[in-house]
C-alpha positions in Angstrom: 97.0 151.6 117.8 97.0 148.0 118.9 99.3 146.8 121.6 101.4 143.7 120.8 99.7 140.9 122.8 102.2 138.0 122.4 105.4 137.2 124.3 108.3 139.3 123.2 110.7 138.1 120.4 113.5 137.7 122.9 111.4 135.0 124.6 111.1 133.2 121.3 107.4 134.2 121.2 106.8 137.2 119.0 106.3 137.3 115.3 105.3 140.8 114.4 102.4 140.1 112.1 98.6 140.0 112.5 98.6 136.3 113.5 101.0 136.9 116.4 99.6 140.3 117.4 96.2 138.7 117.8 96.8 135.1 118.8 93.9 132.8 118.6 93.6 132.3 122.4 93.0 136.0 122.8 90.3 136.4 120.2 87.5 136.1 122.8 88.9 139.2 124.6 89.1 141.1 121.3 85.5 140.1 120.5 84.4 141.5 123.8 86.2 144.8 123.1 84.5 144.9 119.7 81.3 145.8 121.3 82.7 149.3 122.1 85.7 149.5 119.8 85.5 149.6 116.0 89.2 149.0 115.7 89.0 145.8 117.6 86.3 144.6 115.3 88.4 145.4 112.3 91.4 143.6 113.8 89.4 140.5 114.5 88.0 140.5 111.0 91.5 140.8 109.5 92.9 138.1 111.7 90.0 135.7 111.0 90.6 136.3 107.2 94.3 135.6 107.6 93.7 132.4 109.5 91.1 131.1 107.1 93.2 131.8 104.0 96.4 130.3 105.6 95.0 127.3 107.3 92.3 125.8 105.2 94.7 124.0 102.9 96.9 122.8 105.8 96.6 119.2 107.0 95.3 118.2 110.5 97.8 116.8 113.0 97.3 113.8 115.3 100.2 113.3 117.7 100.0 110.1 119.8 102.5 109.6 122.6 102.3 106.3 124.3 103.5 106.1 127.9 106.3 103.6 128.8 105.8 101.7 125.5 109.0 99.7 124.8 110.7 98.9 121.5 109.6 95.3 121.8 106.1 96.0 123.0 104.6 96.1 119.5 104.6 93.7 116.6 106.5 96.2 114.4 110.0 94.6 114.8 109.2 90.9 115.3 110.4 90.9 118.9 107.2 89.8 120.6 105.2 86.6 120.5 102.7 87.6 123.2 101.5 91.1 122.5 98.9 91.9 119.8 99.0 95.3 118.1 97.1 95.1 114.8 96.1 98.7 114.8 99.7 99.9 115.2 100.5 97.6 112.3 97.6 99.2 110.4 99.1 102.6 111.2 102.5 101.5 110.0 101.0 100.5 106.6 100.0 104.1 106.1 103.4 105.7 106.7 107.0 105.3 107.7 108.2 103.2 110.6 111.5 104.2 112.3 113.7 101.4 113.7 116.0 103.8 115.6 113.6 106.3 117.2 114.8 107.6 120.6 113.0 109.5 123.4 114.7 112.6 124.8 115.0 110.9 128.2 114.5 107.5 129.7 111.7 109.0 131.8 108.5 110.7 130.9 108.3 114.4 131.9 111.6 115.4 130.3 110.6 113.8 127.0 107.1 115.4 127.1 108.6 118.8 127.6 111.0 118.1 124.7 108.1 117.2 122.4 106.4 120.5 123.1 109.5 122.7 122.9 111.9 120.9 120.5 114.5 121.4 123.2 116.8 119.0 125.0 116.2 118.3 128.7 119.7 119.7 129.2 118.3 123.0 128.0 114.7 123.2 129.4 115.9 121.7 132.7 113.2 119.1 133.3 115.3 116.0 133.8 113.2 114.1 136.3 109.5 113.2 136.4 108.7 115.3 139.5 106.2 117.7 137.9 103.4 116.4 140.0 105.1 117.3 143.3 104.1 120.5 145.2 107.4 122.3 144.9 107.7 124.7 141.9 111.1 124.8 140.4 111.6 126.8 137.2 115.4 126.8 137.0 117.6 123.7 137.5 120.0 124.0 140.4 123.4 122.4 141.1 123.8 120.3 144.2 127.1 120.8 146.0 127.0 117.7 148.2 125.6 114.2 148.1 125.6 111.1 150.3 129.0 109.5 150.9 128.2 106.5 148.7 127.8 108.7 145.6 130.8 110.0 143.7 128.7 112.7 141.9 126.0 115.1 143.0 122.5 115.1 141.4 121.1 118.5 140.1 117.7 119.6 141.2 115.3 119.2 138.2 112.8 121.8 137.0 109.3 120.7 138.1 107.1 122.7 135.7 107.0 123.5 132.0 107.7 127.2 132.0 105.2 129.3 130.1 108.2 131.3 128.6 108.5 128.5 126.0 106.6 128.8 122.8 105.1 125.4 122.6 104.0 123.3 119.7 100.4 123.8 120.7 100.7 127.6 120.9 102.2 127.4 117.4 99.2 125.5 116.1 96.8 127.7 118.0 98.3 130.8 116.5 98.1 129.4 113.0 94.3 128.8 113.1 94.2 125.2 114.5 91.8 123.9 117.1 94.0 122.3 119.8 93.0 119.5 122.2 95.0 117.6 124.7 93.7 114.3 125.9 95.4 112.0 128.4 98.5 112.3 130.5 100.2 115.7 131.0 102.7 115.5 133.9 104.2 118.9 133.3 102.5 120.8 136.0 99.1 121.9 137.3 97.7 125.4 136.9 99.1 127.7 135.9 101.3 125.2 134.0 98.5 122.9 132.7 97.7 122.3 129.0 95.2 125.2 129.1 98.1 127.6 129.8 100.3 126.1 127.1 98.2 126.5 124.0 95.4 123.9 124.3 91.8 124.9 123.9 90.7 121.6 125.5 92.3 119.4 128.2 90.9 116.1 129.4 90.9 114.8 132.1 92.9 117.8 133.3 95.0 115.7 135.6 98.5 116.7 136.6 99.6 113.3 138.0 102.2 110.8 136.7 99.6 108.3 135.6 95.9 107.3 135.8 94.2 108.4 139.0 93.7 105.1 140.9 93.1 102.6 138.1 92.4 102.1 134.4 89.1 100.3 135.0 86.4 102.5 136.5 85.7 103.8 139.0 88.6 106.3 138.8 89.8 108.9 141.2 90.2 111.9 138.8 88.9 115.2 140.2 85.8 116.1 138.3 86.2 113.4 135.6 83.7 110.6 136.1 83.3 107.4 134.2 80.2 106.8 132.1 77.5 105.7 134.6 76.2 103.3 132.0 79.5 101.5 131.7 80.5 100.6 135.3 83.7 98.8 134.3 84.7 101.4 131.7 88.3 101.3 130.7 90.1 104.7 130.8 91.8 104.3 127.4 88.4 103.5 125.8 87.0 106.6 127.4 89.9 108.8 126.4 89.5 107.6 122.8 85.8 108.5 122.9 86.6 112.0 124.1 89.2 112.3 121.4 86.6 111.2 118.8 84.2 113.9 120.0 87.0 116.5 119.4 87.7 115.1 115.9 84.0 115.2 115.0 83.6 118.7 116.3 86.6 120.0 114.3 86.4 117.8 111.2 85.7 120.9 109.0 88.7 122.9 110.2 92.4 122.3 110.9 93.0 120.6 114.2 95.9 119.5 116.4 94.9 116.4 118.5 97.5 115.8 121.1 96.6 112.3 122.4 99.1 111.4 125.2 98.0 108.0 126.3 98.0 106.9 129.9 98.8 103.4 128.6 100.9 101.5 129.5 102.1 103.2 132.6 101.4 102.0 136.1 99.0 101.2 137.9 98.9 97.8 136.3 95.3 96.7 135.8 93.2 95.9 132.7 90.0 94.4 131.6 89.6 91.2 133.5 88.4 89.1 130.5 91.5 90.2 128.6 93.8 89.3 131.4 92.4 85.8 131.5 92.7 85.4 127.8 96.4 86.3 127.9 97.0 84.1 131.0 96.2 81.1 128.8 98.7 82.3 126.1 101.7 83.0 128.4 104.9 81.1 127.8 106.7 81.0 131.1 110.1 80.8 129.2 109.3 84.0 127.2 110.8 87.2 128.8 107.4 88.8 128.0 105.1 86.7 130.2 102.9 89.2 132.0 99.2 88.7 131.1 98.1 92.0 132.7 100.6 94.0 130.7 99.6 92.2 127.5 96.0 93.1 128.2 97.0 96.8 128.7 98.8 96.7 125.4 95.7 95.5 123.6 93.5 98.3 125.1 96.2 100.8 124.1 96.1 99.4 120.5 92.3 99.4 120.5 92.4 103.2 121.2 94.6 103.8 118.2 92.2 101.8 116.1 89.3 104.0 117.3 91.2 107.1 116.1 92.0 105.5 112.7 88.4 104.4 112.3 87.2 107.9 113.1 89.5 109.6 110.6 88.3 107.2 108.0 84.7 107.6 108.8 84.9 111.4 108.7 86.8 111.1 105.4 89.7 113.2 106.7 92.4 110.6 106.9 94.0 111.7 103.6 94.4 115.2 105.0 95.8 114.2 108.4 99.4 113.8 109.5 99.9 111.3 112.3 102.9 111.0 114.5 103.1 108.0 116.9 105.9 107.5 119.4 106.7 106.6 123.0 108.0 108.8 125.8 110.6 106.3 127.0 111.4 102.6 127.1 109.4 99.7 128.5 109.0 99.2 132.2 111.4 96.5 133.5 111.5 97.5 137.2 107.9 96.9 138.4 106.8 93.5 139.4 103.5 92.5 137.9 102.0 89.0 137.9 105.1 87.8 139.6 107.5 89.0 136.9 108.7 92.1 135.2 106.0 94.2 133.5 107.7 93.7 130.1 111.0 92.9 128.4 112.8 95.1 125.9 114.9 92.2 124.6 117.1 92.1 122.6 117.7 95.6 124.0 119.4 96.0 127.4 117.6 97.7 130.2 114.4 99.6 130.2 112.6 102.7 131.6 114.9 104.9 133.8 118.1 103.5 132.3 120.5 104.9 129.8 120.8 101.7 127.8 118.9 101.2 124.6 115.9 99.6 126.3 115.4 102.9 128.2 115.4 105.3 125.3 114.6 103.4 122.1 111.0 102.9 121.1 108.5 102.5 118.2 107.8 105.5 116.0 105.6 106.0 112.9 105.0 109.1 110.8 102.1 109.2 108.4 101.5 111.8 105.7 99.3 110.5 103.0 100.5 111.2 99.5 103.9 112.4 100.7 105.4 109.7 103.0 105.6 106.4 101.3 103.0 104.0 102.8 104.5 100.9 104.5 108.1 102.3 104.3 110.8 101.9 106.9 113.8 104.0 107.9 116.9 103.4 110.0 117.6 107.1 110.4 118.3 108.2 114.0 115.5 110.4 115.2 114.5 111.8 118.6 111.5 113.4 120.4 113.0 116.8 120.0 112.7 116.5 116.2 108.9 116.5 116.0 108.4 120.2 116.4 110.8 121.4 113.7 109.6 118.6 111.4 106.0 119.7 111.7 107.0 123.3 110.9 108.6 122.2 107.7 105.8 119.8 106.8 103.3 122.7 107.1 105.5 125.4 105.7 105.3 127.4 108.9 108.2 129.5 110.0 109.7 129.3 113.4 109.5 132.4 115.6 112.2 135.0 115.5 115.1 133.8 117.8 113.3 130.5 118.4 115.8 127.7 118.6 115.6 123.9 118.5 117.9 121.2 119.6 116.1 118.8 117.2 116.2 118.8 113.4 113.6 118.3 110.8 113.4 114.7 109.7 111.6 115.6 106.4 114.5 114.3 104.4 114.2 110.9 106.0 110.5 110.9 105.4 111.2 111.5 101.7 113.5 108.5 101.6 116.7 110.6 101.6 119.7 110.5 104.0 119.2 112.5 107.2 122.1 114.8 107.8 122.8 115.2 111.5 125.9 114.9 113.6 124.5 113.1 116.6 121.8 112.9 119.2 122.2 113.3 122.9 120.4 112.0 126.0 121.0 113.9 129.3 120.0 112.1 132.4 121.8 113.3 135.6 119.9 110.9 137.9 120.4 107.4 139.1 117.2 105.7 140.2 118.1 102.2 141.6 116.3 100.1 138.9 117.8 97.1 137.2 120.6 98.1 134.8 120.9 101.6 136.4 123.8 103.8 135.6 125.1 106.7 137.8 124.3 110.3 136.6 125.3 110.4 132.9 124.9 111.7 129.4 125.1 109.8 126.1 125.7 110.5 122.4 124.6 108.4 119.4 126.5 108.8 116.2 125.9 106.3 113.5 126.5 102.8 114.8 128.3 104.1 117.9 127.0 105.1 121.3 129.1 106.6 124.1 127.9 107.0 127.7 129.8 109.5 129.9 129.3 108.7 133.6 129.9 112.0 135.4 133.0 111.8 137.8 132.8 108.0 137.9 136.5 107.5 137.1 139.7 107.9 139.1 140.2 111.2 141.0 136.8 112.6 139.9 137.4 112.1 136.2 134.6 110.8 134.0 134.1 107.2 133.2 132.9 105.9 129.8 131.0 103.1 128.1 131.4 102.7 124.4 129.2 100.4 122.4 128.9 99.4 118.7 125.2 99.0 118.3 125.5 97.4 114.9 127.4 94.5 116.3 126.3 94.6 119.9 122.6 95.7 120.1 122.4 94.4 123.6 125.3 96.6 124.8 127.3 93.9 126.5 130.8 94.8 125.4 132.3 98.0 126.5 134.8 99.1 123.9 136.0 102.3 125.5 139.5 101.0 126.4 139.9 99.6 122.8 139.0 102.8 121.1 140.3 105.8 123.2 140.5 108.1 120.2 136.8 107.5 119.4 135.9 108.0 123.0 137.7 111.4 123.0 136.0 112.4 119.7 132.5 111.5 120.9 133.1 113.0 124.3 133.9 116.3 122.6 130.5 116.3 121.1 128.9 115.6 124.5 130.8 118.6 126.0 129.8 120.8 123.1 126.1 119.8 123.7 126.3 120.5 127.4 127.9 123.9 126.8 125.5 124.9 124.1 122.5 124.0 126.2 123.9 125.6 129.4 123.2 122.3 131.2 123.3 122.2 135.0 125.6 119.3 135.6 126.4 116.8 138.4 129.5 117.9 140.4 132.2 116.0 142.1 130.8 115.0 145.5 133.1 116.3 148.2 131.6 113.8 150.7 132.3 110.8 148.6 133.9 107.8 150.4 135.3 105.3 147.9 135.0 102.6 150.5 131.2 103.1 150.5 130.9 102.4 146.7 130.7 98.9 145.3 131.4 99.1 141.6 130.3 95.5 141.1 126.8 96.4 142.4 126.4 99.1 139.8 123.4 98.4 137.6 122.0 95.8 139.9 118.5 96.5 141.3 115.4 94.7 142.5 112.0 94.7 141.1 109.7 97.3 142.7 106.9 95.4 144.3 104.1 97.8 143.4 102.5 96.5 140.2 99.3 94.6 140.8 100.4 92.6 143.8 97.3 92.0 146.0 97.3 94.3 148.9 95.5 94.0 152.3 93.1 96.8 151.6 89.4 97.1 151.3 88.1 95.8 148.0 87.5 98.5 145.4 83.8 99.6 145.5 82.3 100.2 142.1 79.9 103.1 142.6 76.9 102.5 140.4 74.6 105.1 139.1 71.2 105.6 140.7 68.4 106.7 138.3 71.3 107.6 135.9 73.1 109.8 138.5 76.5 108.8 139.5 77.4 109.5 143.2 80.7 111.1 143.9 82.7 112.5 146.7 81.1 112.1 150.2 77.6 110.9 149.4 75.5 107.9 148.6 72.3 107.8 146.5 69.1 105.9 146.7 65.5 106.2 145.5 62.5 105.7 147.6 59.0 107.2 147.8 59.5 108.9 144.4 62.5 111.0 145.6 66.3 110.8 145.0 67.9 110.6 148.5 71.4 112.0 148.9 73.1 110.9 152.2 76.0 113.2 152.8 78.9 112.8 155.3 80.0 116.3 154.7 82.8 117.8 152.6 82.2 117.3 148.9 78.9 115.4 148.2 78.1 115.5 144.5 76.3 113.6 141.8 76.7 113.8 138.0 74.7 112.9 134.9 75.8 112.3 131.3 73.2 113.7 129.0 72.0 111.3 126.3 72.7 113.9 123.6 75.1 116.8 123.5 73.4 120.1 123.9 74.6 123.1 121.8 76.1 126.1 123.7 73.5 128.6 124.9 72.2 130.0 128.1 70.4 127.4 130.2 68.5 127.1 133.4 68.8 124.2 135.9 65.9 123.9 138.3 65.9 121.5 141.3 63.1 120.8 143.8 64.5 119.5 147.0 64.5 119.6 150.8 67.5 119.4 153.0 68.7 119.2 156.7 72.3 119.5 155.7 74.3 122.8 155.5 76.3 125.0 153.2 75.7 126.4 149.7 74.9 124.4 146.6 76.6 124.4 143.2 75.7 123.4 139.7 78.4 122.4 137.2 78.1 121.9 133.5 80.5 119.8 131.5 81.5 121.1 128.0 83.0 118.8 125.4 86.7 118.2 126.1 86.7 120.0 129.4 86.3 118.6 132.9 83.8 119.7 135.6 85.5 122.8 137.0 84.5 125.8 139.2 84.9 128.1 136.2 82.0 126.3 134.6 79.6 126.3 137.6 77.2 128.5 139.4 76.9 128.6 143.2 73.4 129.0 144.8 72.1 129.4 148.3 70.2 126.5 149.8 67.7 126.7 152.7 68.3 123.7 154.9 65.1 123.8 157.0 63.7 120.4 156.1 61.0 121.9 153.8 60.7 121.6 150.0 62.1 124.5 148.0 62.6 125.1 144.3 65.8 126.6 143.0 66.5 128.0 139.5 70.1 128.4 138.6 71.3 130.2 135.4 74.1 128.4 133.4 76.2 130.1 130.8 78.1 127.5 128.8 80.5 128.6 126.1 80.7 125.2 124.4 78.4 122.2 123.7 77.3 120.6 127.0 77.4 116.8 127.6 76.8 116.6 131.3 75.6 118.3 134.5 76.6 117.9 138.2 74.9 119.1 141.3 76.7 119.6 144.7 73.6 120.1 146.9 75.4 121.0 150.0 78.8 120.8 151.7 77.7 119.5 155.1 76.5 116.3 156.7 72.9 115.4 156.4 70.2 114.2 154.0 68.9 115.9 150.9 65.8 114.7 149.1 65.4 115.7 145.5 61.8 115.5 144.0 62.7 116.6 140.5 65.2 118.4 138.3 65.0 120.0 134.9 67.4 121.5 132.4 65.8 124.3 130.2 67.1 126.2 127.2 67.0 130.0 126.9 63.4 129.8 125.7 62.2 127.8 128.6 61.9 124.6 126.7 62.8 121.5 128.6 66.0 119.9 127.4 65.9 117.1 130.0 63.8 116.3 133.0 64.4 114.0 135.9 61.6 112.5 138.1 62.0 109.5 140.3 58.6 107.9 140.4 59.6 105.1 138.0 63.3 105.1 138.7 65.2 101.9 139.2 66.2 101.6 142.8 
């Protein structure tokens, strides 16, 4: 008998059939057992047959989530004169553009968790983008007290996406799809990374809130180096290249490409030539007048063009569903180039606010032959809708007991009315950005929007803001006093949502001192001086490759007397090389001839397509640091195609001199050889 290997049905995980009993991510283990167990071999064969028969006629999925891309940051709605997004326009011509698409939160991590689970932040508990912080919190917690100038408390947010949730990626993986995550994650490091949530591939395997250090190389990602042949490589260009490799590798099988762009989140830097081009185009009277941000938008748009070009070149565009959206509104609180990063006008507010500018963004859905090309819809949709929508588009059943707070938007994609009562945005936080609102929750129903400010009224009662978005898109006139019955009606929907999701709510703050709260100052904030304001720091040093090897960590490289010299200051000296051609997966041998007066062991890493340099893909070897020349042969065992190698020759201070290196296949044939007699110094 075979043991059920998935999560139990009560966790929303188990579907008692062959596909769930033998999920794709466990097939490698089953294959290993097959050596000694006939039954396991049979199970794998049955499972593979099921996957092949059920998945070959299913379309591919490309989900692109831009970071901090505002409703007016593209040319889709005629609200910008500065930004150029021809590839987003190109995408729109292939499918349906939504004019009222909302993120699940005005900040990133809550929305990202909602995309992967189909659940509201009120239910999964990630309500703040704190998933990069060390503290692990898996259950939201009430706060009983707050500072005296706050009338409500702020709950503690969950800080990791709990593996108990059956994610969108796990669903695809268990239905025979190759799954790859590229770009920003911000839902937790191991054991909460993409690799633990259903993705076969994760690049750059970075848990942080944005790019590591910069967009323009050199970056500061751990074990993810820029191309040494492109010293000023742009991160989004590189991520698009990595995504292209994934598409090429899986063009003949169903795939789920989850491309969560770093763009256009801070830090604010871009290609210098683009910044200068936009500097000449800026109208100082236009609310969008930041040349650096405009350059970032263009690089983001270029990456989308790269994906579209690849789908066309591989002749798989007609069998690929594309979903494009943003995780929240445009950034209006960072100062960049002496002004705000962007403007969401005519919407009010931006990222981290509950106004439309914080939660409304661009969204496009493409399904060739099904969704009308070049069409538009004013249906209200939200991030939580993507998961149930894709299930219906692919005719895949949800798991037993699996619930969604979102709905399938397939009717809207078919040009029909979308029947839904309302959407909700739960944001029990109050970051002091321009247009901030105290901890609150909102509901959208038709043309109406109600915001409940927790305990912001008299004697701890709630306070309300009611807007008619059809007549007041900029949310300038609060109609709550004029329509008390409508406020009551919409607030009942809010209460129902909070009860159904078991939301952990802000409480009345017992320490609140009314004299310490200035209502007239509510919503007023200053720009955060982080952006690209020049700092009094050492200029960024572009580390250049030497003889094709890129120095990293605590070492510098040079070539003299036909040897590659590695000067190490101790700690983590390493150097990496991108192979000119990808090498198929098979046992390999790396040989290095070197002498050293340093200390510690050595380590050889290999880089597989779509995966970063990591200790699990490495081999440690002993090094003799006696100043004499020694030759070392290290066996490598890659499981996927190899595109780079890295050597950590020691972990101490000193000098290492490398005479030669070779990479051999399992037959002893040289794949690549490095000598330094003719190397460029």
